[in-house]
C-alpha angles and dihedrals in degrees: 000000000000134000119247130215110219140186102301088071095063111112094359100070093171104181100211088113093057090053094056101039107112095203098038094236095144117093153227097026121196093259093051129094109256099033095114092045095047114092091207144358125266137214116218103231091205094053101036110108096194094244094147091222092124095052092058092045097049108101094196099047092241098141124087136172105255092246092051100048107132117251093250092051097047091111091070092069089067093038093056091046092046089055089065098039 
């Protein structure tokens, strides 16, 4: 089960989570093309190892375990996956 970045990241895009991810599954990073154009960051559900490091690093509490995403934010599960499709 992967982690999911939700609405609170939109416009903020604090990259603390990208710095602590041991498998580099959060994109775009500030040094990648597309960072400025992206409205939020995304976690690759196939690469995520469920380590929880990103959750602790996120200053806006935008990251949830997929099975704990609040009901009103469920659409972000598909949004994160679609970013990598």
